[in-house]
LUMTORVEX-779570 format. One record per atom (N, C-alpha, C, O): residue number from 1; chain; atom name; x, y, z. Coordinates in steps of 0.1 Angstrom, whole numbers, always signed. Layout:
BEGIN
   num   chaine   atome      c1      c2      c3
   NUM        A      CA       X       Y       Z
...
! end
This chain:
BEGIN
   num   chaine   atome      c1      c2      c3
     1        A       N    -137     -75    +420
     1        A      CA    -143     -81    +408
     1        A       C    -131     -87    +400
     1        A       O    -121     -80    +397
     2        A       N    -132     -99    +396
     2        A      CA    -121    -105    +388
     2        A       C    -124    -104    +373
     2        A       O    -135    -101    +369
     3        A       N    -113    -106    +366
     3        A      CA    -114    -105    +351
     3        A       C    -120    -118    +345
     3        A       O    -120    -128    +352
     4        A       N    -126    -116    +334
     4        A      CA    -132    -128    +327
     4        A       C    -121    -136    +322
     4        A       O    -109    -132    +320
     5        A       N    -123    -149    +319
     5        A      CA    -113    -158    +314
     5        A       C    -107    -154    +301
     5        A       O     -95    -155    +300
     6        A       N    -115    -149    +292
     6        A      CA    -109    -145    +279
     6        A       C    -104    -130    +279
     6        A       O    -100    -126    +268
     7        A       N    -106    -123    +289
     7        A      CA    -102    -109    +290
     7        A       C     -87    -108    +293
     7        A       O     -83    -108    +305
     8        A       N     -78    -108    +283
     8        A      CA     -64    -107    +285
     8        A       C     -58     -96    +277
     8        A       O     -65     -90    +268
     9        A       N     -46     -92    +281
     9        A      CA     -39     -82    +273
     9        A       C     -35     -88    +260
     9        A       O     -34    -100    +258
    10        A       N     -33     -79    +250
    10        A      CA     -29     -84    +237
    10        A       C     -15     -90    +237
    10        A       O      -6     -85    +244
    11        A       N     -14    -102    +231
    11        A      CA      +0    -108    +231
    11        A       C     +10     -99    +224
    11        A       O      +7     -93    +213
    12        A       N     +22     -99    +229
    12        A      CA     +32     -90    +223
    12        A       C     +42    -100    +216
    12        A       O     +46    -110    +221
    13        A       N     +46     -95    +204
    13        A      CA     +56    -103    +196
    13        A       C     +70     -98    +200
    13        A       O     +75     -89    +193
    14        A       N     +76    -103    +210
    14        A      CA     +89     -98    +215
    14        A       C     +99    -110    +215
    14        A       O    +110    -108    +220
    15        A       N     +96    -121    +209
    15        A      CA    +105    -133    +210
    15        A       C    +117    -131    +201
    15        A       O    +117    -122    +193
    16        A       N    +126    -140    +203
    16        A      CA    +139    -140    +196
    16        A       C    +136    -143    +181
    16        A       O    +143    -137    +172
    17        A       N    +126    -151    +178
    17        A      CA    +123    -154    +164
    17        A       C    +118    -142    +157
    17        A       O    +121    -140    +145
    18        A       N    +109    -135    +163
    18        A      CA    +104    -123    +157
    18        A       C    +115    -112    +155
    18        A       O    +115    -106    +144
    19        A       N    +123    -110    +164
    19        A      CA    +134    -101    +163
    19        A       C    +144    -105    +151
    19        A       O    +148     -97    +144
    20        A       N    +146    -118    +150
    20        A      CA    +155    -123    +140
    20        A       C    +148    -121    +126
    20        A       O    +155    -116    +117
    21        A       N    +135    -124    +125
    21        A      CA    +128    -122    +112
    21        A       C    +128    -107    +108
    21        A       O    +131    -104     +97
    22        A       N    +126     -98    +118
    22        A      CA    +126     -84    +115
    22        A       C    +139     -79    +110
    22        A       O    +141     -70    +102
    23        A       N    +150     -84    +117
    23        A      CA    +163     -80    +113
    23        A       C    +166     -85     +99
    23        A       O    +172     -77     +91
    24        A       N    +162     -97     +95
    24        A      CA    +164    -102     +81
    24        A       C    +156     -93     +71
    24        A       O    +161     -90     +61
    25        A       N    +144     -90     +75
    25        A      CA    +136     -82     +66
    25        A       C    +142     -68     +64
    25        A       O    +141     -63     +53
    26        A       N    +147     -62     +74
    26        A      CA    +153     -49     +73
    26        A       C    +166     -49     +65
    26        A       O    +169     -40     +57
    27        A       N    +174     -60     +66
    27        A      CA    +186     -61     +58
    27        A       C    +183     -63     +43
    27        A       O    +191     -58     +35
    28        A       N    +173     -71     +40
    28        A      CA    +169     -74     +26
    28        A       C    +165     -61     +19
    28        A       O    +168     -60      +7
    29        A       N    +158     -53     +25
    29        A      CA    +152     -41     +18
    29        A       C    +140     -44     +10
    29        A       O    +133     -54     +13
    30        A       N    +137     -36      +0
    30        A      CA    +125     -38      -8
    30        A       C    +129     -45     -20
    30        A       O    +139     -42     -27
    31        A       N    +121     -55     -24
    31        A      CA    +124     -64     -35
    31        A       C    +122     -55     -48
    31        A       O    +113     -47     -49
    32        A       N    +131     -57     -58
    32        A      CA    +129     -49     -71
    32        A       C    +116     -50     -77
    32        A       O    +111     -41     -84
    33        A       N    +109     -62     -76
    33        A      CA     +96     -64     -82
    33        A       C     +86     -54     -76
    33        A       O     +77     -49     -83
    34        A       N     +87     -53     -63
    34        A      CA     +78     -44     -56
    34        A       C     +80     -29     -60
    34        A       O     +70     -22     -62
    35        A       N     +93     -25     -61
    35        A      CA     +96     -12     -66
    35        A       C     +90      -9     -80
    35        A       O     +84      +1     -82
    36        A       N     +92     -19     -88
    36        A      CA     +87     -18    -102
    36        A       C     +72     -17    -103
    36        A       O     +66      -9    -111
    37        A       N     +65     -24     -94
    37        A      CA     +50     -24     -95
    37        A       C     +44     -11     -88
    37        A       O     +33      -7     -92
    38        A       N     +52      -5     -80
    38        A      CA     +47      +7     -73
    38        A       C     +49     +20     -80
    38        A       O     +45     +30     -75
    39        A       N     +56     +19     -91
    39        A      CA     +59     +31     -99
    39        A       C     +50     +32    -111
    39        A       O     +46     +22    -116
    40        A       N     +47     +44    -115
    40        A      CA     +38     +47    -126
    40        A       C     +46     +44    -139
    40        A       O     +58     +46    -140
    41        A       N     +39     +39    -150
    41        A      CA     +46     +38    -163
    41        A       C     +51     +52    -168
    41        A       O     +45     +62    -164
    42        A       N     +61     +52    -175
    42        A      CA     +67     +64    -180
    42        A       C     +58     +72    -189
    42        A       O     +57     +84    -188
    43        A       N     +52     +65    -199
    43        A      CA     +44     +72    -209
    43        A       C     +30     +75    -206
    43        A       O     +22     +75    -215
    44        A       N     +27     +77    -194
    44        A      CA     +13     +78    -190
    44        A       C      +8     +93    -192
    44        A       O     +15    +102    -189
    45        A       N      -4     +94    -197
    45        A      CA     -10    +107    -200
    45        A       C     -22    +109    -191
    45        A       O     -27    +100    -185
    46        A       N     -27    +121    -192
    46        A      CA     -39    +125    -184
    46        A       C     -52    +125    -193
    46        A       O     -60    +133    -191
    47        A       N     -52    +115    -202
    47        A      CA     -63    +115    -212
    47        A       C     -77    +113    -205
    47        A       O     -86    +120    -209
    48        A       N     -77    +104    -196
    48        A      CA     -90    +102    -189
    48        A       C     -95    +114    -182
    48        A       O    -107    +118    -182
    49        A       N     -86    +121    -175
    49        A      CA     -90    +133    -168
    49        A       C     -95    +144    -178
    49        A       O    -105    +151    -175
    50        A       N     -88    +145    -189
    50        A      CA     -92    +154    -199
    50        A       C    -106    +151    -204
    50        A       O    -114    +160    -206
    51        A       N    -109    +139    -206
    51        A      CA    -122    +135    -211
    51        A       C    -133    +137    -200
    51        A       O    -144    +142    -204
    52        A       N    -130    +134    -188
    52        A      CA    -140    +137    -177
    52        A       C    -142    +152    -176
    52        A       O    -154    +156    -174
    53        A       N    -132    +160    -177
    53        A      CA    -134    +175    -177
    53        A       C    -142    +180    -189
    53        A       O    -151    +188    -187
    54        A       N    -140    +174    -200
    54        A      CA    -147    +178    -212
    54        A       C    -162    +174    -210
    54        A       O    -171    +182    -214
    55        A       N    -165    +163    -205
    55        A      CA    -179    +159    -202
    55        A       C    -185    +168    -192
    55        A       O    -197    +172    -194
    56        A       N    -177    +171    -182
    56        A      CA    -182    +180    -171
    56        A       C    -186    +194    -177
    56        A       O    -195    +200    -173
    57        A       N    -178    +199    -187
    57        A      CA    -180    +212    -193
    57        A       C    -191    +211    -204
    57        A       O    -195    +221    -210
    58        A       N    -196    +199    -206
    58        A      CA    -206    +196    -216
    58        A       C    -202    +200    -230
    58        A       O    -209    +206    -238
    59        A       N    -189    +196    -234
    59        A      CA    -184    +199    -247
    59        A       C    -185    +187    -256
    59        A       O    -187    +176    -251
    60        A       N    -184    +189    -268
    60        A      CA    -184    +178    -278
    60        A       C    -170    +172    -279
    60        A       O    -160    +179    -277
    61        A       N    -169    +159    -283
    61        A      CA    -156    +153    -285
    61        A       C    -148    +161    -296
    61        A       O    -153    +166    -305
    62        A       N    -134    +161    -294
    62        A      CA    -126    +168    -304
    62        A       C    -124    +160    -317
    62        A       O    -121    +167    -327
    63        A       N    -126    +147    -317
    63        A      CA    -123    +140    -330
    63        A       C    -136    +139    -338
    63        A       O    -135    +133    -349
! end
């Protein structure tokens, strides 16, 4: 039984261009903008969590 025309193995990215691109990407590292966006703000509080817990306990607002 022969294989179907479109039944092929997945193409592999092993060419010189791919290797060169990956080498450049590894050398550059992570861009500072990405690092800044992935970190939480310094002054963040758990106010929302406190409010959800208060509602869950069926308490009245503190203010």
